C-alpha positions as CSV (number, residue, x, y, z in Angstrom):
1,M,-10.7,-11.9,-31.2
2,M,-9.6,-8.4,-30.2
3,P,-6.4,-7.1,-31.7
4,R,-3.3,-7.4,-29.6
5,K,-2.3,-4.3,-27.6
6,S,1.2,-3.2,-27.8
7,L,3.2,-2.9,-24.6
8,T,4.2,0.5,-25.8
9,D,0.6,1.6,-24.7
10,S,1.4,1.8,-21.0
11,S,-2.1,2.5,-19.7
12,P,-3.1,0.2,-16.9
13,A,-5.9,-1.4,-18.9
14,A,-3.6,-2.0,-21.9
15,L,-1.0,-3.7,-19.6
16,V,-3.6,-5.9,-18.0
17,Q,-4.9,-6.9,-21.4
18,A,-1.4,-7.6,-22.6
19,D,-0.6,-9.7,-19.5
20,E,-3.9,-11.6,-20.0
21,E,-3.0,-12.4,-23.6
22,A,0.5,-13.5,-22.5
23,V,-1.0,-15.9,-19.9
24,M,-3.5,-17.3,-22.4
25,Q,-0.8,-17.8,-25.0
26,A,1.4,-19.6,-22.5
27,F,-1.5,-21.8,-21.5
28,L,-2.5,-22.6,-25.1
29,T,1.1,-23.5,-26.1
30,G,2.0,-25.2,-22.9
31,T,4.9,-22.9,-22.2
32,A,5.9,-21.1,-19.0
33,V,4.6,-17.6,-18.3
34,D,7.2,-14.9,-18.5
35,P,8.4,-14.2,-14.9
36,Q,7.8,-10.4,-15.3
37,V,4.2,-11.1,-16.5
38,A,3.7,-13.5,-13.6
39,H,5.0,-11.0,-11.1
40,R,2.7,-8.3,-12.4
41,V,-0.4,-10.6,-12.3
42,Q,0.5,-11.8,-8.8
43,E,1.0,-8.2,-7.6
44,R,-2.4,-7.1,-9.0
45,S,-4.0,-10.1,-7.4
46,R,-2.5,-9.3,-4.0
47,L,-3.8,-5.7,-4.2
48,I,-7.3,-6.8,-5.2
49,R,-7.4,-9.3,-2.3
50,E,-6.3,-6.6,0.1
51,E,-8.9,-4.2,-1.2
52,V,-11.7,-6.8,-0.8
53,F,-10.5,-7.6,2.7
54,R,-10.5,-3.9,3.7
55,K,-14.0,-3.4,2.3
56,H,-15.7,-6.6,3.4
57,G,-13.5,-8.3,6.0
58,L,-13.1,-12.0,6.0
59,V,-15.6,-13.5,3.7
60,D,-16.1,-17.1,4.9
61,I,-18.7,-18.7,2.6
62,A,-16.9,-21.7,1.2
63,V,-16.7,-23.9,4.3
64,P,-20.2,-23.3,5.5
65,A,-21.6,-23.9,2.0
66,I,-19.7,-27.2,1.6
67,R,-20.9,-28.3,5.1
68,E,-24.5,-27.5,4.2
69,L,-24.3,-29.3,0.9
70,R,-22.5,-32.3,2.3
71,G,-24.9,-32.7,5.2
72,P,-24.1,-34.3,8.6
73,L,-21.1,-36.7,8.8
74,P,-21.8,-40.3,9.6
C-alpha cells in the first residue's frame, strides 16, 4: 500500500490520490464520504465527461452492443 499523501501537498495529483483514499476508506468502513470530497470527485468527473464529449462526441456503444448480444426479441 502506498503511503498516505497529506492534504498539505496541494498538487492536483496529490489531491486526487487523497480523495481516492478517502472514498476507499469510507467504502471499507461503511461510512459516508465527506461532502467536500464527494463534491471534488463529482466536479472532476463532470470535467472529464465534458472533455471526452468535446473530443469524441456522443459515444453510443452500450445499447447497440446489448442489442447485438441479446439477439432479436421474440
